[in-house]
Structures are given as structure tokens and as C-alpha cells.
C-alpha positions in Angstrom: -161.0 -78.3 211.6 -162.3 -75.5 209.4 -161.2 -72.7 211.7 -157.7 -74.4 211.6 -157.9 -74.4 207.9 -159.0 -70.8 207.7 -156.7 -69.5 209.9 -153.7 -71.3 208.1 -153.7 -68.7 205.3 -152.7 -69.6 201.6 -152.6 -67.0 199.2 -151.7 -68.6 195.6 -148.9 -66.1 195.5 -147.2 -67.4 198.6 -146.0 -71.2 197.8 -144.5 -71.5 201.5 -148.0 -70.4 202.8 -149.5 -72.8 200.6 -147.1 -75.7 201.9 -148.0 -75.3 205.2 -151.5 -75.6 204.4 -150.7 -79.0 202.6 -148.8 -79.8 205.4 -151.7 -79.3 207.7 -154.0 -81.6 205.6 -151.4 -84.0 204.9 -150.7 -84.6 208.6 -154.7 -85.2 208.8 -155.2 -87.4 206.1 -152.0 -89.5 206.6 -154.1 -91.9 209.0 -156.4 -92.6 206.7 -154.6 -93.1 203.3 -151.2 -92.6 201.2 -150.2 -89.3 200.7 -147.9 -88.0 198.5 -146.9 -84.2 197.4 -145.5 -82.9 194.2 -143.5 -79.7 193.1 -146.1 -77.3 191.8 -143.6 -74.9 190.0 -143.4 -71.4 191.0 -146.7 -72.2 193.3 -146.9 -74.2 196.3 -146.8 -78.3 196.4 -149.6 -80.5 195.0 -151.0 -83.2 197.1 -152.6 -86.5 196.3 -153.9 -89.0 198.8 -155.2 -92.5 198.0 -157.7 -93.1 200.6 -157.7 -96.1 202.4 -161.8 -97.1 202.9 -163.9 -100.2 203.7 -163.9 -102.8 201.0 -161.9 -105.7 199.9 -162.2 -105.0 196.1 -161.9 -101.7 194.4 -163.1 -101.2 190.5 -162.1 -97.8 188.9 -161.5 -94.6 190.3 -163.4 -91.6 191.8 -161.1 -88.5 191.6 -161.9 -86.0 194.3 -160.9 -82.5 193.3 -160.1 -79.2 195.7 -157.7 -76.4 195.9 -155.3 -75.5 198.9 -154.7 -71.6 197.4 -157.1 -68.6 198.2 -157.2 -65.4 196.6 -156.8 -63.5 200.2 -153.3 -62.2 200.9 -151.2 -62.8 204.0 -152.9 -61.0 207.2 -156.4 -61.1 205.9 -157.3 -63.1 208.8 -156.2 -60.9 211.5 -158.6 -58.0 209.9 -161.0 -60.8 208.4 -161.4 -63.0 211.6 -162.8 -66.4 211.6 -166.0 -66.5 213.7 -169.1 -68.2 213.9 -172.3 -66.0 214.2 -175.7 -65.6 212.9 -175.8 -69.4 212.2 -172.7 -69.2 209.9 -168.9 -69.4 209.8 -167.0 -66.6 208.6 -163.7 -66.0 207.2 -161.3 -65.7 204.2 -161.4 -69.1 202.3 -164.2 -70.6 204.4 -166.4 -70.9 201.3 -163.9 -71.0 198.4 -162.8 -73.7 199.4 -161.6 -74.7 203.1 -164.9 -76.3 204.3 -165.1 -78.2 201.1 -162.0 -80.2 202.1 -162.9 -80.4 205.8 -166.3 -81.9 204.5 -164.5 -84.7 202.5 -162.3 -85.5 205.2 -165.2 -86.2 207.8 -166.9 -88.0 205.2 -164.0 -90.6 204.8 -164.0 -90.9 208.5 -167.7 -91.5 208.5 -167.2 -94.4 206.0 -164.3 -96.0 208.0 -166.1 -95.5 211.2 -169.4 -97.3 210.2 -167.4 -99.7 207.8 -169.4 -98.7 204.8 -167.8 -100.6 202.1 -166.7 -98.5 198.8 -166.3 -100.4 195.7 -163.7 -97.6 193.9 -160.4 -96.6 194.7 -160.7 -92.9 196.0 -158.1 -90.3 195.3 -158.2 -86.8 196.8 -155.9 -84.1 194.8 -155.6 -80.7 196.2 -154.0 -78.2 193.7 -152.0 -75.2 194.6 -152.7 -72.8 192.1 -156.4 -73.0 190.6 -157.4 -69.3 191.8 -154.5 -68.5 189.3 -155.5 -70.7 186.1 -154.3 -74.2 187.4 -151.1 -73.8 185.0 -148.5 -76.0 187.0 -151.6 -78.7 188.3 -153.5 -79.1 185.1 -151.1 -82.0 183.9 -151.6 -83.8 187.1 -155.4 -83.4 187.4 -155.7 -84.6 183.4 -153.4 -87.5 184.5 -155.2 -88.9 187.2 -158.7 -88.0 185.8 -157.9 -89.8 182.9 -158.0 -93.0 185.0 -161.1 -92.3 186.8 -164.7 -93.0 186.0 -166.2 -89.8 187.9 -164.7 -86.9 189.1 -166.1 -85.1 192.3 -165.2 -81.3 192.8 -165.3 -79.7 196.4 -165.9 -76.0 195.1 -168.9 -74.5 197.0 -172.3 -74.9 195.9 -174.1 -72.1 193.9 -176.4 -70.1 196.4 -178.0 -70.1 199.4 -179.7 -73.4 198.7 -176.4 -75.3 197.7 -177.1 -75.9 193.9 -174.7 -78.3 192.5 -173.1 -77.4 189.4 -173.5 -79.4 186.0 -172.2 -76.8 183.5 -169.5 -74.2 183.7 -168.4 -71.7 181.2 -165.1 -72.0 179.7 -162.4 -69.0 180.9 -159.6 -67.3 179.0 -158.1 -63.9 178.4 -156.6 -61.8 176.0 -154.0 -58.7 176.0 -153.9 -56.1 173.6 -151.1 -53.9 173.3 -151.1 -50.6 171.3 -147.9 -48.9 170.0 -148.6 -45.2 168.5 -146.2 -42.3 168.2 -145.3 -40.0 171.2 -145.2 -36.3 170.6 -145.6 -33.0 172.7 -149.5 -32.6 173.1 -149.4 -28.9 172.6 -146.3 -28.3 170.9 -146.4 -30.9 167.8 -149.7 -32.6 168.5 -150.5 -33.4 165.0 -147.2 -35.5 164.9 -148.3 -38.0 167.5 -150.5 -41.0 167.0 -152.3 -42.0 170.5 -152.3 -45.4 171.6 -154.6 -44.2 174.2 -157.0 -43.3 171.6 -156.6 -46.0 169.4 -157.2 -48.5 172.2 -160.5 -46.7 173.1 -161.9 -47.4 170.1 -160.3 -51.0 170.0 -162.4 -51.7 173.3 -165.4 -50.5 171.9 -164.9 -53.0 169.0 -164.1 -55.9 171.4 -167.0 -55.3 173.7 -169.3 -55.9 170.7 -167.9 -59.5 170.5 -170.1 -60.5 173.3 -173.1 -62.3 172.6 -175.4 -63.0 175.9 -177.8 -65.3 174.0 -175.0 -67.8 173.2 -173.6 -67.5 176.9 -170.4 -65.6 175.3 -169.2 -62.6 177.4 -166.2 -60.3 176.8 -165.1 -58.1 179.4 -162.2 -55.5 179.0 -161.6 -55.4 182.8 -158.0 -53.8 182.9 -156.6 -50.7 180.8 -153.4 -48.3 181.4 -151.6 -46.3 178.9 -149.5 -43.2 178.9 -147.3 -41.2 180.7 -148.2 -37.6 181.1 -151.4 -35.6 180.1 -149.3 -33.5 178.3 -147.5 -36.4 176.0 -149.6 -38.0 173.1 -149.7 -41.8 174.7 -146.8 -44.1 172.6 -148.3 -47.2 174.4 -151.6 -48.6 175.8 -152.8 -52.1 176.7 -155.9 -53.9 177.8 -156.4 -57.0 179.5 -159.9 -58.7 178.4 -161.7 -61.9 180.3 -163.5 -64.4 177.8 -166.2 -66.6 178.7 -167.8 -69.2 176.4 -170.7 -71.7 177.3 -169.7 -74.4 174.4 -166.3 -75.3 173.2 -167.1 -74.8 169.7 -167.7 -70.8 170.2 -164.0 -70.4 171.2 -162.5 -70.8 168.1 -164.8 -67.9 166.2 -164.1 -65.7 169.5 -160.5 -66.5 169.0 -160.3 -65.7 165.5 -162.3 -62.0 165.9 -159.2 -61.1 168.3 -156.7 -62.1 165.9 -158.3 -60.0 163.2 -158.1 -57.1 165.2 -156.5 -54.0 163.1 -156.0 -50.6 164.0 -158.2 -47.7 162.8 -155.1 -45.3 162.8 -152.7 -46.8 160.7 -149.8 -45.2 162.0 -150.6 -47.3 165.2 -149.9 -51.2 165.5 -151.7 -53.8 167.6 -150.3 -56.9 169.4 -152.9 -59.3 170.6 -152.1 -62.5 172.9 -153.8 -64.6 174.8 -156.7 -67.4 174.1 -159.2 -69.9 176.1 -157.4 -71.0 179.0 -160.0 -73.4 180.6 -162.6 -75.5 178.5 -166.1 -75.3 179.2 -167.8 -77.9 181.7 -170.6 -78.6 179.0 -173.7 -80.5 180.5 -173.0 -83.8 179.2 -175.2 -87.2 179.1 -172.7 -88.6 182.1 -172.7 -85.4 184.2 -176.3 -85.3 184.5 -176.5 -89.2 185.1 -173.9 -88.1 188.1 -176.2 -85.4 189.1 -179.4 -87.6 189.2 -177.2 -90.0 191.6 -176.6 -87.3 193.7 -180.0 -86.1 193.9 -181.4 -89.2 195.1 -178.9 -89.9 197.4 -179.7 -86.4 199.1 -183.3 -87.0 199.3 -182.3 -90.1 201.8 -180.9 -87.6 204.1 -183.9 -85.3 203.5 -182.2 -82.9 201.1 -183.8 -81.6 197.7 -180.7 -80.5 195.4 -181.0 -78.4 192.3 -178.3 -78.3 189.4 -176.8 -75.1 188.2 -174.6 -73.3 185.3 -172.1 -71.1 186.8 -169.8 -68.6 184.6 -166.9 -69.4 186.7 -164.8 -71.7 186.3 -162.8 -74.7 188.2 -160.6 -77.6 188.0 -163.7 -79.5 186.8 -163.6 -77.6 183.8 -160.6 -79.7 182.6 -162.1 -83.3 183.4 -165.1 -82.8 182.1 -163.7 -81.4 178.6 -162.3 -84.9 178.7 -165.4 -86.6 178.8 -164.7 -87.8 182.8 -168.6 -87.2 184.5 -167.8 -84.4 186.5 -169.9 -83.1 189.4 -168.9 -80.1 190.8 -170.1 -77.6 193.6 -170.1 -80.2 196.4 -168.5 -78.3 198.9 -169.8 -75.3 201.5 -173.0 -73.7 200.7 -173.0 -70.1 201.8 -172.2 -66.9 199.8 -169.3 -64.2 199.5 -166.6 -66.2 197.8 -163.5 -63.8 197.3 -165.6 -61.2 199.2 -165.7 -59.7 202.7 -168.9 -61.8 203.5 -167.3 -65.1 202.6 -169.7 -67.5 205.0 -171.0 -70.6 204.9 -174.2 -71.9 206.7 -173.7 -74.3 209.7 -177.2 -76.2 209.3 -175.7 -77.5 205.7 -172.4 -78.8 207.2 -173.6 -82.1 208.2 -175.8 -82.8 205.2 -173.2 -81.8 202.6 -170.7 -84.3 204.1 -172.8 -87.0 204.2 -173.7 -86.3 200.5 -170.1 -86.6 199.6 -169.9 -90.3 202.1 -172.8 -91.4 200.1 -171.3 -90.6 196.6 -168.2 -92.3 197.5 -170.2 -95.5 198.4 -172.4 -95.5 195.5 -170.0 -95.0 192.6 
């Protein structure tokens, strides 16, 4: 199943490809529950499936979150082929996060085959735009989370020990556009006001917003500007990634961006953006959910730890709503978004068992 999922490529920017993957998953889970899909705007369709599980009475709801999109462009599977070697499965999207979806499906199959009662309604939701900010899927995620007592996220665990994720940084971005005054760099140099030079000065200022001790990082990641070397640049721009550990730190950071002023008064600044994914803060409800998972993992002979990660997921949205959220229940491996993306074969069974045990225990 994991091979089939990986070879059904589904980059975020190819809605038709994502839809093919959604159809594949729909066909597999249809015998185990009611499947619906919803429009994803300019992205692929969103999948929601209410699973049919043993147990007569259902009290409350568990939302299981995953995503159907990957960062890999179409055709990657031809050069980065799915393979099994060295105790691992390799391939684009195998870790992030198609193995996690397969684990959930097999967990549901196990509960059904063994007739293990599940006290809660279980809803699977696969989003088509998680890798690009969850613009289309966020309202549906929050709607389903509001009706849930817990959220389980099928993202990969942290590191080769597969630590579960009990905290994630909030994620955002800013774009800074500088407009200066063009002139001939040789004939009329002093008449120009370089947007490139102004941007360089702004970038040094912006980089100073980082406060690693507070978990705040600011990364000017993309810069562009100018037209020719012999022209004083009329325009330049920068795209900046921001991460915050605590939601309360976001407003002050955003105010710093809004307060930027040009060094050269002949230049102007346009600043847009902000926080688009709130942090998943380690709450009492999240810790309680982790302790439950830790106890259940021990029953199958596995010791799991917790972790904080700087990356975001759709679990950020649900945790920010106050819904206990446990992330990182998917594959154990390394190389997400990289050429060495892989999962450990020996951790497939215990991960699947943990998901099944959590569904039965909550």
C-alpha cells in the first residue's frame, strides 16, 4: 500500500494529481466508512471519512488529520524510485506523509478484524494543501476539530526514534518590497536611490529580530532586485520566514515589521504578511494525551518520547483552538523533503498498533 501511495504522485500545485491520490485512498477506505470529498479551491479535493468501527455507542469524536499533498514535483518517482533497502522504504513522500496514512488504514482494519470496540466516532481528514499553508483546508479542519475531543496527526515522528510531537512553532512570513529611484550607474550615479542597498540595510535590521532564547527566529530566505549592473536599482524585495514558540510573541514581532522605515528617505517600503499558522503550545491536554500514548506504546514494548519542532502542521490550528492534539504519529525515519526520504520498516508495526490502541482508548 505504501508503494502504491508513493508512486501515485501528488504535488500540492497539481490538483489533478492530488485528486488521483484522493480517489485512490477513497477506494481503499470506502469499505470501512463513509467517504466524502470537498472542493479545495485552487488545490485538490479534501477527503473526510467517518470510519465504521466496532462498538455500539459512540461518545464524542476523534479527528485524525493527514495531508494528501507532497513537496515533490511530478516525475520525481522516476528518478527517486520507491525501493526497499537497508531496512527502509525509500521514495518521495514516503515519510511525509503517505506511510502515516497507510498506518491509519491498517490500524482501522485491525480494530475491525479483531472486533475491538471504539467508544468514539473516528473521522479521517486528508487535506490537499498542507505543504503550502492550508489556505483552503483550514476552515474544514477547524470545523471538524471544534466537534472533537482529541486530534491525532499522522505527520512523521521526530528523528530515528520517532518522538511524538507535543509542541510546534507558529509559522508565518513577510514580504518587504523596497522602491527606490533608478539612474545610470556611471553617468548619473548620485541621482539614483538604490533599492538593493536599502534592502541590504533592512535585511540586517530584520535579522536582528531573532531571539533564539525565546524560540523566535526570523530568516530572510529569498531576495531579488535590480535589472542590470549599470543601473541603480529601482526595486528590490525579500521574503522572510518567521517562527514563534508562543502565540503571545507574535504581535510584538509583527509590530517590528510594520515599524520598519527606510534608511534612505528617497526609498519607500511596503511590508505585507504575518503569522499564518499559530504555534502548537504544549498544554495540559496535550501532555495528558501524550502520557496516554506513552503508556499504550509500552504495552507493545516501545518507549516513546516527546519533542518540540520548528516545523508546522495542521495540528497547529487544532491545538490553538484548545483541542488536545498529538502529532507525529506517522512514519519513523528521516529525510522529509530531501533525497534520502525514508522510513524504518521495523517501526511500521508498532506505529500502526499505537494508532489503533489510541483510537480504542480515547
